[in-house]
ROTORDREN-824701 format. One line per 3 residues: for each residue x, y, z of N, C-alpha, C. Coordinates in Angstrom, 1 decimal, decimal comma, padded with zeros to 4 digits. Example, Ala and Ser with C-alpha at 12.3 -4.5 7.8 and 13.67 -1.06 7.14 Angstrom:
2
013,2 -005,7 007,8 012,3 -004,5 007,8 013,2 -003,3 007,8 | 012,8 -002,2 007,1 013,7 -001,1 007,1 012,9 000,0 007,9
***
This chain:
305
014,1 029,9 -122,3 012,9 029,2 -122,2 013,1 027,7 -122,1 | 012,2 027,0 -121,6 012,3 025,5 -121,5 011,7 024,9 -122,7 | 012,2 023,7 -123,1 011,7 022,9 -124,2 010,9 021,8 -123,6
010,1 021,0 -124,4 009,3 019,9 -123,9 010,2 018,8 -123,2 | 011,5 018,8 -123,6 012,4 017,8 -123,0 013,2 018,3 -121,8 | 013,0 019,5 -121,5 013,7 020,0 -120,3 014,1 021,5 -120,4
014,8 022,0 -119,5 015,2 023,4 -119,5 016,1 023,7 -120,6 | 016,0 025,0 -121,1 016,9 025,4 -122,2 018,3 025,5 -121,7 | 019,3 025,3 -122,6 020,7 025,3 -122,2 021,1 026,6 -121,6
021,9 026,5 -120,5 022,3 027,7 -119,9 021,4 028,2 -118,7 | 020,2 027,6 -118,6 019,3 028,0 -117,5 019,6 027,1 -116,3 | 019,5 027,6 -115,1 019,8 026,8 -113,9 018,7 025,7 -113,8
019,1 024,6 -113,3 018,2 023,4 -113,1 018,0 023,3 -111,6 | 016,7 023,3 -111,2 016,4 023,1 -109,8 016,4 021,6 -109,5 | 017,3 021,2 -108,7 017,4 019,8 -108,3 016,6 019,7 -106,9
016,1 018,5 -106,7 015,4 018,2 -105,4 016,4 018,3 -104,3 | 016,0 018,9 -103,2 016,9 019,0 -102,1 017,2 017,6 -101,5 | 018,5 017,3 -101,2 018,8 016,0 -100,7 018,2 015,8 -099,3
017,8 014,6 -099,0 017,2 014,3 -097,7 018,3 014,5 -096,6 | 017,9 015,3 -095,7 018,9 015,6 -094,6 019,1 014,4 -093,7 | 020,3 014,1 -093,4 020,6 012,9 -092,6 021,2 013,3 -091,3
021,3 012,4 -090,4 021,9 012,7 -089,1 020,9 013,1 -088,0 | 021,4 013,5 -086,9 020,5 013,8 -085,8 019,7 015,0 -086,0 | 020,1 015,9 -086,9 019,4 017,2 -087,1 018,4 017,0 -088,3
018,2 015,8 -088,8 017,2 015,6 -089,8 015,8 016,0 -089,4 | 015,1 016,7 -090,2 013,7 017,1 -089,9 012,9 015,8 -089,8 | 012,2 015,6 -088,7 011,4 014,3 -088,6 010,2 014,3 -089,5
009,9 013,1 -090,0 008,8 012,9 -090,9 007,5 013,1 -090,1 | 006,5 013,8 -090,7 005,3 014,0 -089,9 004,6 012,7 -089,6 | 004,1 012,5 -088,4 003,4 011,3 -088,0 001,9 011,6 -087,8
001,1 010,8 -088,2 -000,4 011,0 -088,0 -000,9 009,7 -087,4 | -002,1 009,8 -086,9 -002,8 008,6 -086,3 -003,1 007,6 -087,4 | -002,8 006,3 -087,2 -003,1 005,3 -088,2 -004,6 005,3 -088,5
-004,9 005,0 -089,8 -006,4 004,9 -090,1 -007,0 003,8 -089,3 | -008,2 004,1 -088,8 -008,9 003,1 -088,0 -008,4 002,9 -086,6 | -007,5 003,8 -086,2 -006,9 003,6 -084,8 -008,0 003,8 -083,8
-007,9 003,1 -082,6 -008,9 003,3 -081,6 -008,9 004,8 -081,1 | -010,0 005,2 -080,5 -010,1 006,5 -079,9 -009,3 006,5 -078,6 | -008,8 007,7 -078,3 -008,1 007,9 -077,0 -009,2 008,5 -076,1
-009,5 007,8 -075,0 -010,5 008,3 -074,1 -009,8 008,7 -072,8 | -009,9 010,0 -072,5 -009,3 010,6 -071,3 -010,3 010,4 -070,2 | -009,9 009,6 -069,2 -010,7 009,4 -068,0 -010,4 010,5 -066,9
-011,4 011,4 -066,7 -011,1 012,5 -065,9 -011,8 012,3 -064,5 | -011,0 012,3 -063,4 -011,6 012,0 -062,1 -012,1 013,3 -061,5 | -012,6 013,2 -060,3 -013,1 014,4 -059,6 -014,4 014,9 -059,9
-014,9 015,9 -059,2 -016,2 016,5 -059,4 -016,2 017,3 -060,7 | -017,0 017,0 -061,7 -017,0 017,7 -063,0 -017,4 019,2 -062,7 | -016,7 020,1 -063,5 -017,0 021,5 -063,4 -016,4 022,1 -064,7
-016,8 023,4 -065,0 -016,3 024,0 -066,2 -014,8 024,1 -066,2 | -014,2 024,3 -065,1 -012,7 024,4 -065,0 -012,1 023,1 -065,3 | -012,7 022,0 -064,8 -012,2 020,7 -065,1 -012,3 020,4 -066,6
-013,4 020,7 -067,2 -013,6 020,5 -068,6 -012,6 021,2 -069,4 | -012,4 022,5 -069,1 -011,4 023,4 -069,8 -010,0 022,8 -069,7 | -009,6 022,3 -068,5 -008,3 021,6 -068,4 -008,2 020,4 -069,2
-009,2 019,5 -069,2 -009,2 018,3 -070,0 -009,1 018,6 -071,5 | -009,9 019,6 -071,9 -009,9 020,0 -073,4 -008,5 020,5 -073,8 | -007,8 021,2 -072,9 -006,5 021,7 -073,2 -005,5 020,6 -073,3
-005,6 019,6 -072,4 -004,7 018,4 -072,5 -004,9 017,7 -073,8 | -006,2 017,4 -074,2 -006,4 016,7 -075,4 -006,0 017,5 -076,7 | -006,1 018,8 -076,6 -005,6 019,7 -077,7 -004,1 019,5 -077,9
-003,4 019,4 -076,8 -001,9 019,1 -076,9 -001,7 017,8 -077,5 | -002,4 016,8 -077,1 -002,2 015,4 -077,7 -002,5 015,4 -079,2 | -003,6 016,1 -079,6 -004,0 016,1 -081,0 -002,9 016,9 -081,8
-002,3 017,9 -081,2 -001,3 018,6 -082,0 -000,1 017,8 -082,2 | 000,2 016,9 -081,3 001,3 016,0 -081,5 001,1 014,8 -082,4 | -000,2 014,4 -082,6 -000,6 013,3 -083,4 -001,9 013,7 -084,2
-001,7 014,4 -085,3 -002,9 014,8 -086,1 -003,8 013,6 -086,5 | -005,0 013,8 -086,5 -006,0 012,7 -086,9 -006,4 011,9 -085,7 | -005,9 012,1 -084,6 -006,2 011,4 -083,4 -007,6 011,7 -082,9
-008,4 010,7 -082,7 -009,8 010,9 -082,2 -009,7 010,8 -080,6 | -010,1 011,9 -080,0 -010,0 011,9 -078,5 -011,4 012,3 -077,9 | -011,8 011,6 -076,9 -013,0 011,8 -076,2 -012,8 011,9 -074,7
-013,6 012,8 -074,0 -013,4 012,9 -072,6 -014,6 012,2 -071,9 | -014,2 011,4 -070,9 -015,2 010,7 -070,1 -015,0 011,0 -068,6 | -016,0 011,4 -067,9 -015,9 011,8 -066,5 -016,2 010,6 -065,6
-015,3 010,3 -064,6 -015,6 009,3 -063,7 -016,8 009,6 -062,8 | -017,0 010,8 -062,5 -018,2 011,2 -061,8 -019,1 012,1 -062,6 | -019,3 011,7 -063,9 -020,1 012,5 -064,8 -021,6 012,3 -064,5
-022,4 013,1 -065,2 -023,9 013,1 -065,0 -024,7 012,7 -066,2 | -023,9 012,4 -067,3 -024,5 012,1 -068,6 -025,4 013,1 -069,2 | -025,3 014,3 -068,7 -026,0 015,5 -069,3 -024,9 016,4 -069,8
-024,4 017,3 -068,9 -023,3 018,2 -069,3 -022,0 017,5 -069,4 | -021,8 016,5 -068,5 -020,5 015,8 -068,4 -020,8 014,3 -068,6 | -020,5 013,7 -069,8 -020,8 012,3 -070,0 -019,9 011,4 -069,2
-020,5 010,4 -068,6 -019,8 009,4 -067,8 -018,8 008,6 -068,7 | -017,8 008,1 -068,0 -016,8 007,2 -068,7 -017,5 006,0 -069,3 | -018,5 005,4 -068,6 -019,2 004,2 -069,1 -019,9 004,6 -070,4
-020,7 005,7 -070,4 -021,4 006,1 -071,6 -020,5 006,4 -072,8 | -019,4 007,1 -072,5 -018,5 007,5 -073,6 -017,9 006,2 -074,2 | -017,5 005,2 -073,4 -016,9 004,0 -074,0 -017,9 003,2 -074,8
-019,2 003,1 -074,3 -020,2 002,4 -075,0 -020,5 003,1 -076,4 | -020,6 004,4 -076,4 -020,9 005,1 -077,6 -019,7 005,1 -078,6 | -018,5 005,1 -078,1 -017,3 005,0 -078,9 -017,3 003,7 -079,7
-017,6 002,6 -078,9 -017,6 001,3 -079,6 -018,7 001,2 -080,6 | -019,9 001,7 -080,3 -021,0 001,7 -081,2 -020,7 002,5 -082,4 | -020,1 003,6 -082,3 -019,7 004,5 -083,4 -018,8 003,8 -084,4
-017,8 003,0 -083,8 -016,9 002,3 -084,7 -017,6 001,3 -085,5 | -018,5 000,5 -084,9 -019,3 -000,4 -085,6 -020,2 000,2 -086,7 | -020,8 001,4 -086,3 -021,6 002,1 -087,3 -020,8 002,5 -088,5
-019,6 003,0 -088,3 -018,8 003,5 -089,4 -018,4 002,3 -090,3 | -018,2 001,2 -089,7 -017,8 000,0 -090,5 -019,0 -000,4 -091,4 | -020,2 -000,4 -090,8 -021,4 -000,8 -091,6 -021,7 000,1 -092,7
-021,5 001,4 -092,4 -021,8 002,4 -093,5 -020,8 002,3 -094,6 | -019,5 002,1 -094,3 -018,5 001,9 -095,3 -018,8 000,6 -096,1 | -019,2 -000,4 -095,5 -019,5 -001,7 -096,2 -020,7 -001,5 -097,1
-021,7 -000,8 -096,6 -022,9 -000,6 -097,4 -022,6 000,3 -098,6 | -021,6 001,1 -098,5 -021,2 002,0 -099,6 -020,3 001,3 -100,6 | -020,0 000,0 -100,4 -019,2 -000,8 -101,3 -017,8 -000,7 -101,1
-017,3 -000,1 -100,0 -015,9 000,1 -099,8 -015,3 -001,2 -099,2 | -014,1 -001,6 -099,6 -013,5 -002,7 -099,0 -012,8 -002,4 -097,7 | -013,5 -002,7 -096,6 -013,0 -002,4 -095,3 -012,9 -003,6 -094,4
-011,9 -003,6 -093,6 -011,7 -004,8 -092,7 -012,7 -004,6 -091,5 | -013,2 -005,7 -091,0 -014,1 -005,7 -089,9 -013,3 -005,2 -088,7 | -013,9 -004,3 -087,9 -013,1 -003,8 -086,7 -012,6 -004,9 -085,8
-011,4 -004,8 -085,3 -010,9 -005,8 -084,4 -010,0 -005,0 -083,4 | -009,7 -005,6 -082,3 -008,9 -004,9 -081,3 -009,7 -004,0 -080,5 | -009,1 -003,2 -079,6 -009,9 -002,3 -078,8 -010,5 -001,1 -079,6
-011,7 -000,8 -079,2 -012,4 000,4 -079,8 -011,8 001,7 -079,2 | -011,2 001,6 -078,0 -010,7 002,8 -077,4 -009,6 002,4 -076,5 | -008,7 003,4 -076,2 -007,6 003,2 -075,2 -007,9 004,3 -074,2
-008,1 003,8 -072,9 -008,5 004,7 -071,8 -007,2 005,1 -071,1 | -007,0 006,4 -071,0 -005,8 007,0 -070,3 -006,3 007,8 -069,1 | -006,0 007,3 -067,9 -006,4 008,1 -066,7 -005,7 009,4 -066,5
-006,4 010,5 -066,2 -005,7 011,8 -066,0 -005,2 011,8 -064,6 | -004,2 011,0 -064,3 -003,7 010,9 -062,9 -002,2 010,9 -063,0 | -001,5 011,8 -062,2 -000,1 011,8 -062,2 000,5 010,6 -061,5
-000,2 010,1 -060,5 000,3 008,9 -059,8 -000,8 007,9 -059,5 | -000,5 006,8 -058,9 -001,5 005,7 -058,7 -002,5 006,1 -057,6 | -003,7 005,7 -057,8 -004,8 005,9 -056,8 -005,7 004,7 -057,0
-005,5 003,7 -056,1 -006,2 002,5 -056,2 -007,8 002,6 -056,2 | -008,3 003,5 -055,4 -009,7 003,7 -055,3 -010,3 004,2 -056,6 | -009,6 005,2 -057,2 -010,0 005,8 -058,5 -009,8 004,8 -059,6
-008,7 004,1 -059,6 -008,5 003,1 -060,7 -009,5 002,0 -060,6 | -009,9 001,6 -059,4 -011,0 000,6 -059,3 -012,3 001,1 -059,9 | -012,6 002,3 -059,7 -013,8 002,9 -060,3 -013,7 003,0 -061,8
-012,6 003,3 -062,3 -012,4 003,4 -063,8 -012,5 002,0 -064,4 | -012,0 001,0 -063,7 -012,1 -000,4 -064,3 -013,6 -000,8 -064,2 | -014,3 -000,4 -063,2 -015,7 -000,8 -063,1 -016,5 -000,1 -064,3
-016,1 001,1 -064,6 -016,8 001,8 -065,8 -016,5 001,1 -067,1 | -015,2 000,6 -067,2 -014,9 -000,2 -068,4 -015,7 -001,4 -068,5 | -015,9 -002,1 -067,4 -016,7 -003,4 -067,4 -018,2 -003,1 -067,7
-018,7 -002,0 -067,1 -020,1 -001,6 -067,3 -020,4 -001,2 -068,8 | -019,4 -000,7 -069,5 -019,6 -000,3 -070,8 -019,7 -001,5 -071,8 | -019,2 -002,6 -071,4 -019,2 -003,8 -072,2 -018,5 -003,6 -073,6
-017,6 -002,7 -073,6 -016,9 -002,4 -074,9 -015,5 -003,0 -074,8 | -015,0 -003,3 -076,0 -013,6 -003,8 -076,1 -012,6 -002,6 -076,0 | -012,1 -002,4 -074,8 -011,2 -001,2 -074,6 -010,0 -001,7 -073,8
-009,0 -000,8 -073,8 -007,7 -001,1 -073,1 -007,4 000,1 -072,2 | -007,0 -000,3 -071,0 -006,7 000,7 -070,0 -005,2 000,8 -069,8 | -004,7 002,1 -069,8 -003,2 002,3 -069,6 -002,9 002,6 -068,1
-001,7 002,7 -067,8 -001,2 003,1 -066,5 -001,4 004,6 -066,3 | -001,2 005,1 -065,1 -001,2 006,5 -064,9 000,0 007,2 -065,5 | 000,1 008,5 -065,4 001,1 009,2 -066,2 002,5 009,2 -065,6
002,6 009,0 -064,3 003,9 009,0 -063,6 004,3 007,7 -062,9 | 005,5 007,7 -062,3 006,4 008,8 -062,2 007,2 009,0 -063,5 | 007,6 010,3 -063,8 008,3 010,6 -065,0 009,1 011,9 -064,8
010,3 012,0 -065,5 011,1 013,2 -065,3 010,3 014,5 -065,8 | 009,4 014,4 -066,8 008,7 015,5 -067,2 007,7 016,0 -066,1 | 007,3 015,2 -065,3 006,4 015,6 -064,2 007,2 016,4 -063,1
008,5 016,0 -062,9 009,4 016,7 -062,0 009,6 018,1 -062,6 | 009,7 018,2 -063,9 009,9 019,5 -064,6 008,6 020,3 -064,4 | 007,4 019,7 -064,5 006,2 020,4 -064,3 006,0 021,0 -062,9
006,4 020,2 -061,9 006,3 020,7 -060,5 007,3 021,8 -060,3 | 008,5 021,7 -060,9 009,5 022,8 -060,8 008,9 024,1 -061,4 | 008,3 024,0 -062,6 007,7 025,2 -063,2 006,6 025,8 -062,3
005,8 025,0 -061,8 004,7 025,5 -060,9 005,3 026,2 -059,7 | 006,3 025,7 -059,1 007,0 026,3 -058,0 007,6 027,6 -058,3 | 008,2 027,7 -059,5 008,9 028,9 -059,9 007,8 030,0 -060,2
006,6 029,6 -060,8 005,6 030,5 -061,1 005,0 031,1 -059,8 | 005,1 030,3 -058,7 004,6 030,8 -057,4 005,7 031,6 -056,6 | 006,9 031,7 -057,2 008,0 032,4 -056,6 008,6 031,6 -055,5
008,5 030,3 -055,6 009,0 029,4 -054,5 010,3 028,6 -054,9 | 010,7 028,9 -056,2 011,9 028,2 -056,7 012,4 029,0 -057,8 | 013,7 028,9 -058,1 014,3 029,5 -059,3 013,8 028,8 -060,5
013,6 029,6 -061,6 013,1 029,0 -062,8 014,2 028,1 -063,4 | 015,5 028,5 -063,3 016,5 027,7 -063,9 017,8 027,7 -063,0 | 018,1 026,5 -062,5 019,3 026,5 -061,6 020,6 026,9 -062,2
020,7 026,9 -063,6 021,9 027,2 -064,2 022,1 028,7 -064,3 | 021,0 029,5 -064,1 021,1 031,0 -064,2 021,5 031,6 -062,9 | 022,3 032,6 -063,0 022,9 033,2 -061,7 022,0 034,2 -061,2
020,8 033,9 -060,7 020,0 034,8 -060,0 019,2 034,0 -058,9 | 018,8 034,8 -057,9 018,1 034,1 -056,8 016,7 034,6 -056,7 | 015,9 033,9 -055,9 014,5 034,3 -055,6 014,4 034,4 -054,1
014,1 035,6 -053,6 014,1 035,8 -052,2 013,2 034,8 -051,4 | 012,1 034,4 -052,1 011,2 033,5 -051,4 011,4 032,1 -051,7 | 012,5 031,7 -052,4 012,7 030,3 -052,8 012,8 029,4 -051,6
012,1 028,3 -051,7 012,1 027,3 -050,6 013,3 026,5 -050,5 | 013,7 026,2 -049,3 014,9 025,3 -049,1 014,5 023,9 -048,7 | 013,2 023,6 -048,8 012,7 022,3 -048,6 011,3 022,1 -049,2
011,0 021,0 -049,9 009,7 020,9 -050,6 009,0 019,7 -050,0 | 007,7 019,9 -049,7 006,8 018,8 -049,4 006,0 018,5 -050,7 | 006,2 017,3 -051,3 005,6 016,9 -052,5 004,3 016,2 -052,1
003,1 016,8 -052,4 001,9 016,3 -051,8 001,1 015,5 -052,9 | 000,5 014,4 -052,5 -000,3 013,6 -053,4 -001,5 013,1 -052,7 | -002,4 012,4 -053,4 -003,5 011,6 -052,8 -003,5 010,2 -053,4
-004,0 009,3 -052,7 -004,1 007,9 -053,2 -003,4 006,9 -052,3 | -003,1 007,3 -051,1 -002,5 006,3 -050,1 -001,0 006,1 -050,2 | -000,5 005,1 -049,6 000,9 004,8 -049,5 001,6 004,6 -050,8
000,9 003,8 -051,7 001,5 003,6 -053,0 001,7 004,9 -053,8 | 000,8 005,8 -053,7 000,9 007,1 -054,3 002,1 007,9 -053,7 | 002,2 007,8 -052,4 003,4 008,5 -051,8 004,7 008,0 -052,2
004,8 006,7 -052,4 006,0 006,0 -052,9 006,3 006,5 -054,3 | 005,3 006,5 -055,1 005,5 006,9 -056,5 005,9 008,4 -056,6 | 005,3 009,2 -055,7 005,6 010,6 -055,7 007,1 010,8 -055,2
007,5 009,9 -054,4 008,9 010,0 -053,9 009,9 009,8 -055,0 | 009,6 009,0 -056,0 010,5 008,8 -057,2 010,6 010,1 -057,9 | 009,5 010,8 -058,2 009,5 012,1 -058,9 010,2 013,1 -057,9
010,0 012,9 -056,6 010,6 013,8 -055,7 012,2 013,8 -055,7 | 012,7 012,6 -056,0 014,2 012,5 -056,1 014,7 013,3 -057,3 | 013,9 013,2 -058,4 014,2 014,0 -059,6 014,1 015,5 -059,4
013,1 015,8 -058,7 012,9 017,3 -058,4 014,0 017,8 -057,5 | 014,4 017,0 -056,5 015,5 017,4 -055,6 016,8 017,6 -056,4 | 017,0 016,8 -057,4 018,2 017,0 -058,2 018,1 018,3 -059,0
016,9 018,6 -059,5 016,7 019,9 -060,2 016,9 021,1 -059,4 | 016,4 021,1 -058,1 016,4 022,2 -057,3 017,5 022,3 -056,3 | 018,2 021,2 -056,1 019,3 021,1 -055,1 018,8 021,4 -053,7
017,6 021,0 -053,4 017,0 021,1 -052,0 016,3 019,8 -051,7 | 016,2 019,5 -050,4 015,5 018,2 -050,0 014,0 018,3 -050,4 | 013,5 017,1 -050,9 012,1 017,0 -051,2 011,6 015,7 -050,6
010,5 015,8 -049,9 009,9 014,6 -049,3 008,4 014,5 -049,7 | 007,9 013,3 -049,9 006,5 013,1 -050,3 005,6 012,9 -049,1 | 004,3 013,4 -049,3 003,4 013,3 -048,2 002,0 013,1 -048,8
001,1 012,5 -048,0 -000,3 012,2 -048,4 -001,2 013,3 -048,0 | -001,8 014,0 -048,9 -002,8 015,1 -048,6 -004,1 014,5 -047,9 | -004,4 013,3 -048,3 -005,6 012,6 -047,8 -005,4 011,8 -046,6
-004,2 011,9 -046,0 -004,0 011,3 -044,7 -003,8 012,3 -043,6 | -004,7 012,5 -042,7 -004,6 013,5 -041,7 -003,2 013,6 -041,0 | -002,6 014,8 -041,0 -001,4 015,0 -040,3 -000,1 014,6 -041,1
-000,3 014,0 -042,3 000,9 013,5 -043,0 001,7 014,7 -043,5 | 001,1 015,7 -044,1 001,9 016,9 -044,6 002,6 017,6 -043,5 | 001,9 017,8 -042,4 002,5 018,5 -041,2 003,7 017,7 -040,7
003,5 016,4 -040,6 004,6 015,6 -040,1 005,9 015,6 -041,0 | 005,6 015,6 -042,3 006,8 015,7 -043,2 007,4 017,1 -043,1 | 006,6 018,1 -043,0 007,1 019,4 -042,9 008,0 019,6 -041,6
007,6 019,0 -040,5 008,4 019,0 -039,3 009,7 018,2 -039,5 | 009,6 017,1 -040,2 010,8 016,3 -040,5 011,8 017,2 -041,3 | 011,4 017,9 -042,3 012,2 018,7 -043,1 012,9 019,9 -042,3
012,0 020,5 -041,4 012,6 021,5 -040,5 013,6 020,9 -039,6 | 013,4 019,7 -039,1 014,3 019,1 -038,2 015,6 018,8 -038,8 | 015,6 018,7 -040,2 016,9 018,4 -040,9 017,6 019,7 -041,4
017,0 020,8 -041,0 017,7 022,1 -041,3 016,9 023,0 -042,3 | 015,9 022,6 -042,9 015,1 023,5 -043,8 014,3 024,5 -043,0 | 014,3 025,7 -043,5 013,7 026,8 -042,8 012,4 027,3 -043,5
012,6 027,5 -044,8 011,5 028,0 -045,7 010,9 026,9 -046,5 | 009,8 026,4 -046,2 009,2 025,2 -046,9 008,2 025,6 -047,9 | 007,9 024,8 -048,9 006,9 025,0 -049,9 006,1 023,6 -050,1
004,8 023,7 -050,3 004,0 022,6 -050,6 003,7 022,5 -052,1 | 004,1 021,4 -052,7 004,0 021,3 -054,2 003,1 020,1 -054,5 | 001,9 020,4 -055,1 001,0 019,2 -055,4 001,6 018,4 -056,6
001,7 017,1 -056,3 002,0 016,2 -057,4 000,7 015,6 -057,9 | -000,1 016,5 -058,5 -001,5 016,2 -058,9 -001,8 017,0 -060,1 | -002,6 016,5 -061,1 -003,0 017,2 -062,2 -004,0 018,3 -061,8
-004,9 018,0 -060,9 -005,9 019,0 -060,4 -007,3 018,5 -060,2 | -007,9 017,8 -061,2 -009,3 017,4 -060,9 -009,5 016,4 -059,8 | -008,4 015,6 -059,5 -008,5 014,6 -058,5 -008,3 015,2 -057,1
-008,0 016,5 -057,0 -007,7 017,1 -055,7 -009,0 017,7 -055,1 | -009,5 017,1 -054,0 -010,7 017,7 -053,4 -010,5 019,2 -053,0 | -011,6 019,9 -053,2 -011,5 021,4 -053,0 -011,2 021,7 -051,5
-010,3 022,6 -051,3 -009,9 023,0 -050,0 -008,9 022,2 -049,3 | -008,6 021,0 -049,8 -007,6 020,1 -049,1 -006,2 020,7 -049,2 | -005,8 021,2 -050,3 -004,4 021,8 -050,4 -004,2 023,0 -049,5
-005,2 023,9 -049,5 -005,1 025,1 -048,6 -005,0 024,7 -047,2 | -005,9 023,8 -046,8 -005,9 023,3 -045,4 -004,5 022,7 -044,9 | -004,0 021,9 -045,8 -002,7 021,3 -045,5 -001,6 022,3 -045,4
-001,6 023,2 -046,4 -000,5 024,3 -046,4 -000,6 025,1 -045,1 | -001,8 025,4 -044,6 -002,0 026,2 -043,4 -001,5 025,4 -042,2 | -001,9 024,1 -042,2 -001,5 023,2 -041,1 000,1 023,1 -041,0
000,7 023,0 -042,2 002,2 022,9 -042,2 002,9 024,2 -042,1 | 002,2 025,3 -042,2 002,8 026,6 -042,1 003,7 027,0 -043,2 | 003,3 026,7 -044,5 004,1 027,0 -045,6 003,2 027,4 -046,8
003,9 028,0 -047,8 003,2 028,4 -049,0 003,0 027,2 -049,9 | 002,1 027,3 -050,9 001,9 026,2 -051,8 001,8 026,7 -053,3 | 002,3 025,9 -054,2 002,2 026,2 -055,6 000,9 025,6 -056,1
000,6 025,8 -057,4 -000,6 025,3 -058,1 -000,4 023,8 -058,5 | -001,5 023,1 -058,7 -001,4 021,8 -059,3 -000,9 021,8 -060,7 | -000,5 020,7 -061,2 000,2 020,6 -062,6 -000,7 021,2 -063,7
-002,0 020,9 -063,6 -002,9 021,5 -064,6 -002,6 021,0 -066,0 | -002,8 021,9 -067,0 -002,6 021,5 -068,4 -001,2 021,8 -068,9 | -000,2 021,6 -068,0 001,2 021,8 -068,4 001,4 020,9 -069,7
002,1 021,4 -070,7 002,3 020,7 -071,9 002,7 019,2 -071,8 | 003,6 019,0 -070,8 004,0 017,6 -070,6 002,9 016,6 -070,3 | 001,8 017,1 -069,7 000,7 016,3 -069,3 000,1 015,7 -070,6
-000,2 016,6 -071,6 -000,7 016,1 -072,9 000,2 015,2 -073,6 | 001,5 015,4 -073,5 002,5 014,5 -074,2 002,5 013,2 -073,5 | 002,4 013,2 -072,2 002,4 011,9 -071,5 001,2 011,1 -071,7
000,0 011,8 -071,9 -001,2 011,1 -072,2 -001,1 010,4 -073,6 | -000,5 011,1 -074,5 -000,3 010,6 -075,9 000,7 009,4 -075,8 | 001,7 009,6 -075,0 002,7 008,5 -074,9 002,1 007,2 -074,4
001,2 007,3 -073,4 000,6 006,1 -072,9 -000,3 005,5 -073,9 | -001,0 006,3 -074,7 -001,8 005,8 -075,8 -001,0 005,1 -076,8 | 000,1 005,7 -077,3 000,9 005,1 -078,3 001,6 003,8 -077,8
002,0 003,8 -076,6 002,7 002,7 -076,0 001,7 001,5 -076,0 | 000,5 001,8 -075,6 -000,5 000,7 -075,5 -000,8 000,0 -076,8 | -000,7 000,8 -077,9 -001,0 000,3 -079,2 000,2 -000,1 -080,0
001,4 000,2 -079,4 002,7 -000,1 -080,1 002,9 000,6 -081,4 | 002,4 001,9 -081,5 002,6 002,7 -082,7 003,7 003,7 -082,5 | 004,2 004,2 -083,6 005,3 005,2 -083,6 004,7 006,5 -082,9
005,6 007,1 -082,2 005,2 008,4 -081,5 005,9 009,5 -082,3 | 005,3 010,7 -082,3 005,9 011,8 -082,9 007,2 012,2 -082,2 | 008,1 012,9 -082,9 009,3 013,4 -082,3 009,0 014,3 -081,2
009,6 014,0 -080,0 009,4 014,9 -078,8 008,4 014,2 -077,9 | 007,7 013,1 -078,3 006,8 012,5 -077,3 007,3 011,1 -077,0 | 008,5 010,7 -077,5 009,1 009,4 -077,1 009,8 009,6 -075,8
009,0 009,4 -074,8 009,4 009,8 -073,4 010,0 008,7 -072,6 | 009,7 007,5 -072,9 010,1 006,4 -072,0 011,3 005,6 -072,6
***
């Protein structure tokens, strides 16, 4: 038995486990700082239940990486009924922060007056799109709220990984180049398709180089929203020796006009994979942009840049 001063003689003493050191040390849990701005996900494209489901899955991934994070979805083309517009969401987020401060102050709590941005806006875009980014900035100005806007999610190696996974799911690429198996329908040339003009194509080209290194096949970027661009790039790949081509969207999904991908694939005479969607890396990149904008520590596994 134990005595008031400690365990009885002869009984084992449970000592606290020493803190593990080195690279295999278990990371300390990270949570969102108290009073941190909300993360507002700016979702482009025509609102629909599928778009909302995708956005909710992306923010679920971000929340799982940083517990306590407040995340709100704002639609660039919302209707303020079923799908709140980005302007409305930003204005209400700023008003809510002020309301919380006033309630805490009225309750006698010692709280600092809110300062800095009320929200950090992260566009749900894999690559640059000047027209969409202009509309997002207009929504920020119309809200009259103190907010900060981050850059788009790419280019980034994790997006090359996501494109690779989508190609493998469609049977157009091997899931792992290191494994000794083949896919009969694997493409020997990839058209990496994006929207947003020449700047978007250039940015997609950077991810395309990373994808080419993963698949060991040529990859070229093309603009879905430029008539004839995909077909021209497809012919260029065929001219350099590729026979079986695949069209891979370098897009999250909501920003992709309906029918555009299928039409381009038909014109180029090749199969296509799905858009990136709610691939886990998308949620992690959204959180990474938020954390970088605020200069806060990121959870293990989201330190991407």
